[in-house]
Residue, then its C-alpha position, 0 to 999 in steps of 0.5 A: m639571792i641564787s637558788h643552788s642546785a642540790g647535792k654535793p657541790v663540785g668545785p675547789d675548796l669545798d668546804p665540808p657540808p654541815g654536820t659532816a664529821p671530818t675524815g682522819g685525825s685532821g679533817a677533810r681539808a688536811l686529807r685533801a692536802r695530804t692527798d693533793p699537794g696543789s689543793w690549799r694553793r687552790t683553796r686560798s686563791a680560788r675565791p680571788i680568781v673568780l672575782l678577778a674573772a668578774f673584774v675583767c668580764a665586767a670590764c669587757g662588757l662595758v667596752y662592748e656597750l660603749e662600742l655600740v654607742a660609739l658606732g650607733g652614733y658615728l654610722l647613724g648621726d642622732s647620737v642621743a637617740q642611739t645612745s637611748v636606744v643601745l642603753s634601754v636595750m642593753v639594760f632590758a636585755m641584761g635582765l632577760g639574761s639575768l631570768l634565763a640564767k636561772r635554769l643554768t646555775c645546775r652547771p655553772a662552770t660549764f655554762f659560764a665557759v659557753v656564755e663567755c666564749a659566745l660573748a666573746l665571739v659576738g662583741g668581738l665581731s659585732v663592730l666589723a659586723l655593723y660596719a659592713a651592715w651599714a656599707w652593704l644594706e645601704t638603709y637606715r632601718a636595717t643597720t638600726t636593726a642590726l645595732v638593736g639585734t647585736t645590743l639585744v644579744i650582748g646584753v643577754l649574755i652579759g646579763a647571765e654572768i652574775p647569776l652564774l658567777m654567784t653560784l660559783i663564789q658559794r660553791i667555793r665557800r657557802e656564806e650568807a647571800g649579801r656578803a657574797a653579793a657585796d663582793l661580787f658587785a665591787a669587782d664588777y662595778v670597779g672592773a665597769l669603771v676600768g672598762g669604760l676609762t680603758f675604751p677612750f683613752l687606750l683601745l680606741p687611739a691604740f686599735g680603732q674600733a674593730t680591732g678594739a673589739l677583737v681585742t675586748g673579745a680575746v681577753n673576755a675569752v681568756a679572763g672568762a672561760a678558760v680561768v673558769l674551766w681551769l679552776f672548776r675543772e672537775e665539774p664538766s665530764p672529761r668529754t665536755r671538758v675537751l669540747l669546751w677548750t676546743g670551743c674557747g680555741l676556736v673562738l679565740a682563731l676566729l678573732a685572730a683571724a678577724a683581726a688579720c683581715t680587719g684591714a680587707i674587710e674595712r677596705v671592701a666595705r669602704q669601697a662599697l660605700y664611697g666608690a673604688q677610688v678610697r685612698l685613705a682612711t683613718q679613725s681619729r678620736y672624733q670621727e672617721i675621716v675617709l679621702t676618695g680621689s687621687a694623692r696627686p693633684a695632676e692625676a685628678r681628672p683621671a683618678g677621680p675628684l677628691e672627696l672628703f667624709l667624716d663619719g661618712r657624712p660628705v664634707v668635700c665634694g669634688p670639683d664644685e666644692y669651692r662653690d660652698h666655700e665662696a658663698l660662706v666666706h666672701p659675704a661675710l668679709a665683704a664689708r670692714p672690719n675684717a682683719r681679725v678672723l676666727l675660722l671654726g673648722g680646719d680643712g683648709l678649704a674656708l681658709r683658702e677663700v679668707l686668705r685671698h682677702p688682703s685685708v685679712r692680717s690675721v687668722l685664728v683655725v679652731e679645729r677639734d681634731p688634729v688628725l684632720s688639720e694634719l691631713a689638711r696640711r701635709d696630704p698631697a691632694l687635700s693641701a694643694l686644693n686648699e692652696h697650703a692655706l695652714d702654712d700661711p704666716r697669718v695663720r695660726l692653728l689651735n686644736a681645741e673643741p670650739l665650744n670649750w674654746l669659745r667659753a674659755g677666751s675673751e679675744p674679739f674677732d671682726v669675723i667669725v666663720s663656722d664651717l662645723a655642719g659636717q663635723s658633729p652629727d648632734s646639734r652643739y653647733r647649731s645650740l643658742e649656747f653655741f652662738g651666744l659665745a660665738a656672740r660674745r667674742l664679736a667686735p662691735q662691727g663684727r659678722i658671723v657666718v654660719r654654714t647649715g647644710p641644704v635648705g630645711s629645718d637646720l637653717w631656720t633653727a640656725e637663724a633661730g639661735l642667732r636671733a635669740a644671741g641678740l644678732d639680726t641675721v640674713p639667710y642666704q644661698g650659694a650657687p648649686g653644683t654642676g655636676r656629679a659629687c658624692g654620689s649625688a647627680r645634682p646636689p642641692a645648694s648649702a644655705f648659709v646665715l650671716a648675722g651681726r649686731t645689725q643688719p648685715a647687708l649681702a655684698l662682695a668685697p669691691d677691692g676682694p677677690r672676684p669669686r667663681s660662683l658668686t654675684v651681688d645680684g645672685l646673692r640677694a635674690a637667694a636671700d630673697a627667696l628664702a625670706a619668702r620660704r620662712p616659716a610663719a612659726g619659726p622653730a624655737p633656737q636649739r639648746l644643748v639641754g632642750 
């Protein structure tokens, strides 16, 4: 399977070549045991140690791969495309690395140490480097190119591991290639399983992406380079051995320095991305959450308005945020019944508008990210902006994935409000399955309203999904913003779709609150304008597997 160098193999516990006469009465093994008391111990432990190194390196390699997949989805959106790009480039690069490693098997321990040090450095720093590229390069193409380039380098280094490890295994004890490959690939695949489970359940929640990658790099350097260098220390010359150990130490020092500076690097990058007033940034299991502006509502004017970003996508944009939330909620609650409301999305701002209707008796808020809902409840500025809506006795908060939760229950609701447009880069919350499950939870005279973002393909795809779920629809728009918000001098008005089992009418509740930005005439004029712009051949509904 792997070509081996000619000549006497170098390494611990090497069986004598066939036909070689034993030295002394007890053979070469006994002689080595007499001259080197630790040789028998190394003889028994060398092979398991190399397999353990393969196990750890495989786990680290899969963590790097998952880091790149997750980061591509977070930073660039379109998680399906980013996952496909990362995985395909990674597999190609691993094949390329395996081919290139054929030239390195003459000195497998030396080159394996070099590969592992390089992999630890590139993989460990990959998240910080890509985040900085996303913040400062400011173009989608540049960040995508950086992602592909990083994936290519990491894949080549991972691909070089197996040929080198196979050569080391054979240098410890020559055996039939299939048996050696079975042991090595078993360690590799089990390590990949452990790495795949460690990333979402340990590294990401405990360290976050950036520090988690640095920790993985340090483990990679120690388990890969250091263990092999210690075990096969006879292979490199004394000078080369000093250089290799020095390089491994420098890699660990660089990773430690990067870990110490991670917070500062992220702060500078976020200031370049969001402005100088970033005051809170946290990475939950689901997304990066960034708040800008003052922590105190009274200081909003000098310090700038509060803005909320999820994975870089603006969700709450400056002082005009009430325009979108009024347009989302009030037309849906204009008709009766509206006593039981289901709100999907938990920053509390749409909930604030729902609770202004005195006819609402209960509201169930379903939010997948407990960090976001806790922030909406505890952050001084955000909780003041949503008027402490999550503490209202009519409100019940449930942290669950909305799509799965809709499937599991049967409780009916008079009004369903979906405020999930900015909460996922993929289209799960605009899919036919999502709308079909939501329609199943509507009371006989119930309504559902969906925020789709600016007028475009997402609006018509959402309308097609609601219609395919058996509902009549009315697209409409809210009032456009009047000032600068989230980097735009005049952000476009969001579009919404109101739907019901019968054709819903655009209106405002006569006994409800008086919106600051909406009028009945304005809503109906916006609906007429959108109806004129509806594509003659509308898009097909988006499906989860479509």
